[in-house]
Structures are given as structure tokens and as C-alpha cells.
DOTIVEX-160842 format. One record per residue: chain; residue number from 1; x, y, z of N, C-alpha, C in turn. Coordinates in steps of 0.02 Angstrom, whole numbers. Layout:
<vexdos>
c: A k: NUM npx: X npy: Y npz: Z capx: X capy: Y capz: Z cpx: X cpy: Y cpz: Z .
...
</vexdos>
This chain:
<vexdos>
c: A k: 1 npx: -955 npy: 2015 npz: 357 capx: -955 capy: 1960 capz: 404 cpx: -1009 cpy: 1974 cpz: 454 .
c: A k: 2 npx: -1054 npy: 1927 npz: 461 capx: -1108 capy: 1938 capz: 508 cpx: -1125 cpy: 1873 cpz: 543 .
c: A k: 3 npx: -1146 npy: 1878 npz: 604 capx: -1168 capy: 1820 capz: 642 cpx: -1243 cpy: 1816 cpz: 633 .
c: A k: 4 npx: -1267 npy: 1762 npz: 604 capx: -1338 capy: 1755 capz: 588 cpx: -1376 cpy: 1727 cpz: 648 .
c: A k: 5 npx: -1402 npy: 1770 npz: 689 capx: -1442 capy: 1751 capz: 746 cpx: -1406 cpy: 1700 cpz: 791 .
c: A k: 6 npx: -1341 npy: 1711 npz: 801 capx: -1304 capy: 1668 capz: 846 cpx: -1284 cpy: 1601 cpz: 818 .
c: A k: 7 npx: -1293 npy: 1590 npz: 753 capx: -1276 capy: 1525 capz: 725 cpx: -1220 cpy: 1530 cpz: 675 .
c: A k: 8 npx: -1231 npy: 1508 npz: 614 capx: -1180 capy: 1509 capz: 562 cpx: -1156 cpy: 1580 cpz: 547 .
c: A k: 9 npx: -1096 npy: 1584 npz: 522 capx: -1068 capy: 1649 capz: 503 cpx: -1065 cpy: 1653 cpz: 427 .
c: A k: 10 npx: -1082 npy: 1711 npz: 400 capx: -1084 capy: 1722 capz: 328 cpx: -1040 cpy: 1780 cpz: 310 .
c: A k: 11 npx: -1014 npy: 1779 npz: 250 capx: -975 capy: 1833 capz: 223 cpx: -1009 cpy: 1856 cpz: 158 .
c: A k: 12 npx: -1018 npy: 1921 npz: 151 capx: -1045 capy: 1949 capz: 89 cpx: -985 cpy: 1970 cpz: 48 .
c: A k: 13 npx: -975 npy: 1936 npz: -9 capx: -915 capy: 1947 capz: -49 cpx: -932 cpy: 1942 cpz: -123 .
c: A k: 14 npx: -918 npy: 1995 npz: -161 capx: -933 capy: 1995 capz: -233 cpx: -869 cpy: 1987 cpz: -274 .
c: A k: 15 npx: -815 npy: 1961 npz: -244 capx: -752 capy: 1956 capz: -280 cpx: -758 cpy: 1911 cpz: -341 .
c: A k: 16 npx: -790 npy: 1853 npz: -335 capx: -793 capy: 1806 capz: -391 cpx: -859 cpy: 1811 cpz: -429 .
c: A k: 17 npx: -911 npy: 1830 npz: -396 capx: -976 capy: 1837 capz: -429 cpx: -1015 cpy: 1890 cpz: -391 .
c: A k: 18 npx: -1046 npy: 1935 npz: -425 capx: -1081 capy: 1987 capz: -390 cpx: -1136 cpy: 2018 cpz: -432 .
c: A k: 19 npx: -1167 npy: 2067 npz: -404 capx: -1220 capy: 2103 capz: -439 cpx: -1210 cpy: 2178 cpz: -427 .
c: A k: 20 npx: -1262 npy: 2216 npz: -432 capx: -1256 capy: 2289 capz: -426 cpx: -1228 cpy: 2310 cpz: -358 .
c: A k: 21 npx: -1232 npy: 2268 npz: -307 capx: -1207 capy: 2289 capz: -241 cpx: -1131 cpy: 2295 cpz: -241 .
c: A k: 22 npx: -1097 npy: 2270 npz: -292 capx: -1025 capy: 2278 capz: -294 cpx: -1005 cpy: 2351 cpz: -302 .
c: A k: 23 npx: -1053 npy: 2393 npz: -319 capx: -1039 capy: 2465 capz: -328 cpx: -1051 cpy: 2505 cpz: -264 .
c: A k: 24 npx: -1069 npy: 2472 npz: -210 capx: -1079 capy: 2506 capz: -146 cpx: -1011 cpy: 2516 cpz: -114 .
c: A k: 25 npx: -992 npy: 2577 npz: -103 capx: -926 capy: 2595 capz: -77 cpx: -924 cpy: 2598 cpz: -1 .
c: A k: 26 npx: -864 npy: 2594 npz: 26 capx: -854 capy: 2600 capz: 99 cpx: -859 cpy: 2674 cpz: 120 .
c: A k: 27 npx: -885 npy: 2684 npz: 179 capx: -884 capy: 2750 capz: 210 cpx: -884 cpy: 2742 cpz: 285 .
c: A k: 28 npx: -851 npy: 2787 npz: 320 capx: -854 capy: 2788 capz: 393 cpx: -920 cpy: 2819 cpz: 417 .
c: A k: 29 npx: -955 npy: 2853 npz: 372 capx: -1021 capy: 2881 capz: 387 cpx: -1069 cpy: 2857 cpz: 332 .
c: A k: 30 npx: -1086 npy: 2792 npz: 333 capx: -1125 capy: 2763 capz: 278 cpx: -1197 cpy: 2787 cpz: 276 .
c: A k: 31 npx: -1228 npy: 2779 npz: 217 capx: -1299 capy: 2794 capz: 211 cpx: -1340 cpy: 2729 cpz: 205 .
c: A k: 32 npx: -1306 npy: 2671 npz: 209 capx: -1340 capy: 2607 capz: 208 cpx: -1317 cpy: 2564 cpz: 267 .
c: A k: 33 npx: -1360 npy: 2518 npz: 289 capx: -1343 capy: 2468 capz: 340 cpx: -1373 cpy: 2402 cpz: 318 .
c: A k: 34 npx: -1351 npy: 2347 npz: 349 capx: -1378 capy: 2282 capz: 333 cpx: -1432 cpy: 2263 cpz: 382 .
c: A k: 35 npx: -1483 npy: 2229 npz: 356 capx: -1537 capy: 2203 capz: 398 cpx: -1545 cpy: 2129 cpz: 380 .
c: A k: 36 npx: -1542 npy: 2085 npz: 429 capx: -1551 capy: 2014 capz: 416 cpx: -1626 cpy: 1997 cpz: 417 .
c: A k: 37 npx: -1647 npy: 1959 npz: 367 capx: -1717 capy: 1938 capz: 362 cpx: -1720 cpy: 1866 cpz: 335 .
c: A k: 38 npx: -1776 npy: 1834 npz: 344 capx: -1789 capy: 1770 capz: 312 cpx: -1842 cpy: 1781 cpz: 259 .
c: A k: 39 npx: -1828 npy: 1757 npz: 199 capx: -1875 capy: 1763 capz: 144 cpx: -1888 cpy: 1694 cpz: 117 .
c: A k: 40 npx: -1949 npy: 1669 npz: 126 capx: -1965 capy: 1601 capz: 106 cpx: -1924 cpy: 1550 cpz: 144 .
c: A k: 41 npx: -1906 npy: 1565 npz: 206 capx: -1867 capy: 1519 capz: 248 cpx: -1792 cpy: 1522 cpz: 234 .
c: A k: 42 npx: -1770 npy: 1565 npz: 189 capx: -1700 capy: 1570 capz: 171 cpx: -1672 cpy: 1635 cpz: 200 .
c: A k: 43 npx: -1615 npy: 1632 npz: 236 capx: -1587 capy: 1693 capz: 264 cpx: -1561 cpy: 1738 cpz: 208 .
c: A k: 44 npx: -1576 npy: 1803 npz: 214 capx: -1554 capy: 1853 capz: 165 cpx: -1530 cpy: 1914 cpz: 203 .
c: A k: 45 npx: -1487 npy: 1952 npz: 170 capx: -1464 capy: 2016 capz: 197 cpx: -1489 cpy: 2071 cpz: 151 .
c: A k: 46 npx: -1522 npy: 2121 npz: 180 capx: -1547 capy: 2178 capz: 141 cpx: -1509 cpy: 2240 cpz: 159 .
c: A k: 47 npx: -1493 npy: 2280 npz: 109 capx: -1466 capy: 2346 capz: 122 cpx: -1525 cpy: 2393 cpz: 132 .
c: A k: 48 npx: -1525 npy: 2431 npz: 187 capx: -1577 capy: 2479 capz: 201 cpx: -1545 cpy: 2547 cpz: 214 .
c: A k: 49 npx: -1579 npy: 2600 npz: 195 capx: -1551 capy: 2667 capz: 205 cpx: -1557 cpy: 2686 cpz: 279 .
c: A k: 50 npx: -1506 npy: 2720 npz: 303 capx: -1506 capy: 2744 capz: 372 cpx: -1517 cpy: 2819 cpz: 375 .
c: A k: 51 npx: -1520 npy: 2850 npz: 316 capx: -1536 capy: 2921 capz: 311 cpx: -1559 cpy: 2933 cpz: 240 .
c: A k: 52 npx: -1587 npy: 2991 npz: 229 capx: -1610 capy: 3008 capz: 161 cpx: -1550 cpy: 3012 cpz: 114 .
c: A k: 53 npx: -1559 npy: 2981 npz: 55 capx: -1505 capy: 2980 capz: 5 cpx: -1528 cpy: 3020 cpz: -55 .
c: A k: 54 npx: -1499 npy: 3078 npz: -66 capx: -1519 capy: 3119 capz: -123 cpx: -1504 cpy: 3084 cpz: -190 .
c: A k: 55 npx: -1544 npy: 3099 npz: -239 capx: -1532 capy: 3072 capz: -306 cpx: -1462 cpy: 3090 cpz: -330 .
c: A k: 56 npx: -1428 npy: 3042 npz: -359 capx: -1361 capy: 3053 capz: -384 cpx: -1306 cpy: 3042 cpz: -332 .
c: A k: 57 npx: -1324 npy: 3032 npz: -269 capx: -1275 capy: 3021 capz: -216 cpx: -1254 cpy: 2948 cpz: -216 .
c: A k: 58 npx: -1189 npy: 2935 npz: -205 capx: -1167 capy: 2865 capz: -204 cpx: -1193 cpy: 2829 cpz: -143 .
c: A k: 59 npx: -1202 npy: 2763 npz: -150 capx: -1222 capy: 2721 capz: -95 cpx: -1160 cpy: 2699 cpz: -58 .
c: A k: 60 npx: -1163 npy: 2703 npz: 9 capx: -1104 capy: 2686 capz: 50 cpx: -1124 cpy: 2641 cpz: 108 .
c: A k: 61 npx: -1074 npy: 2602 npz: 130 capx: -1085 capy: 2553 capz: 182 cpx: -1019 cpy: 2546 cpz: 220 .
c: A k: 62 npx: -1022 npy: 2535 npz: 285 capx: -961 capy: 2523 capz: 325 cpx: -943 cpy: 2450 cpz: 317 .
c: A k: 63 npx: -888 npy: 2436 npz: 282 capx: -867 capy: 2367 capz: 268 cpx: -849 cpy: 2328 cpz: 331 .
c: A k: 64 npx: -832 npy: 2362 npz: 385 capx: -816 capy: 2329 capz: 448 cpx: -742 cpy: 2315 cpz: 457 .
c: A k: 65 npx: -722 npy: 2305 npz: 519 capx: -652 capy: 2296 capz: 537 cpx: -622 cpy: 2233 cpz: 505 .
c: A k: 66 npx: -659 npy: 2178 npz: 502 capx: -632 capy: 2116 capz: 476 cpx: -611 cpy: 2123 cpz: 403 .
c: A k: 67 npx: -650 npy: 2159 npz: 363 capx: -633 capy: 2170 capz: 293 cpx: -565 cpy: 2202 cpz: 286 .
c: A k: 68 npx: -552 npy: 2255 npz: 325 capx: -488 capy: 2291 capz: 320 cpx: -432 cpy: 2251 cpz: 350 .
c: A k: 69 npx: -446 npy: 2212 npz: 401 capx: -394 capy: 2169 capz: 431 cpx: -371 cpy: 2117 cpz: 380 .
c: A k: 70 npx: -417 npy: 2087 npz: 344 capx: -399 capy: 2037 capz: 294 cpx: -360 cpy: 2068 cpz: 236 .
c: A k: 71 npx: -373 npy: 2130 npz: 219 capx: -334 capy: 2165 capz: 167 cpx: -267 cpy: 2189 cpz: 193 .
c: A k: 72 npx: -259 npy: 2187 npz: 259 capx: -198 capy: 2212 capz: 292 cpx: -186 cpy: 2286 cpz: 278 .
c: A k: 73 npx: -240 npy: 2324 npz: 281 capx: -233 capy: 2396 capz: 273 cpx: -292 cpy: 2430 cpz: 308 .
c: A k: 74 npx: -285 npy: 2494 npz: 319 capx: -338 capy: 2533 capz: 351 cpx: -380 cpy: 2566 cpz: 298 .
c: A k: 75 npx: -444 npy: 2577 npz: 314 capx: -487 capy: 2611 capz: 264 cpx: -466 cpy: 2683 cpz: 254 .
c: A k: 76 npx: -474 npy: 2706 npz: 193 capx: -465 capy: 2778 capz: 181 cpx: -524 cpy: 2814 cpz: 211 .
c: A k: 77 npx: -514 npy: 2873 npz: 234 capx: -569 capy: 2909 capz: 265 cpx: -614 cpy: 2938 cpz: 211 .
c: A k: 78 npx: -667 npy: 2901 npz: 196 capx: -717 capy: 2923 capz: 147 cpx: -781 cpy: 2937 cpz: 185 .
c: A k: 79 npx: -806 npy: 2996 npz: 179 capx: -868 capy: 3013 capz: 215 cpx: -921 cpy: 3034 cpz: 166 .
</vexdos>
């Protein structure tokens, strides 16, 4: 869930249709973050690394509080 430059709100959700990003797991100490950009005038969200990711290491992202609230559970502590 992200606020796009103070306007519409978007949700990134691969439940019904997704791509390789569905394999990005949650972590409280993620190695990826989201960056909002416009590409050809269309808003896009890019995953960018926040630290060096060794080969073979899983990709992780902090799903955020709203994700866990909607699931009605707390995240497991995955670091």
C-alpha cells in the first residue's frame, strides 16, 4: 500500500495474477525497498536493493503494517 505522490492509493498484490516478485518474502530487515517512478508517463514501482545481496540469498521486503492487519496476524520474525 503506497500513497503515490499524495494522490491515488495503490496496492501491490499478486494474489490473483503475479510474476517473479511473488517470490519476494517478508523480512523485518529487508534487502529491498520500493521506489516510485514514472516510466513513459505511467506510474511504476521498482524494487531496489538497500544493501548488497550475495548470490543465492533470498530477496526480502517489509510488507508493511497494513498487510498484516488485513491478514489479522503479526509477521513472523524473519531476518
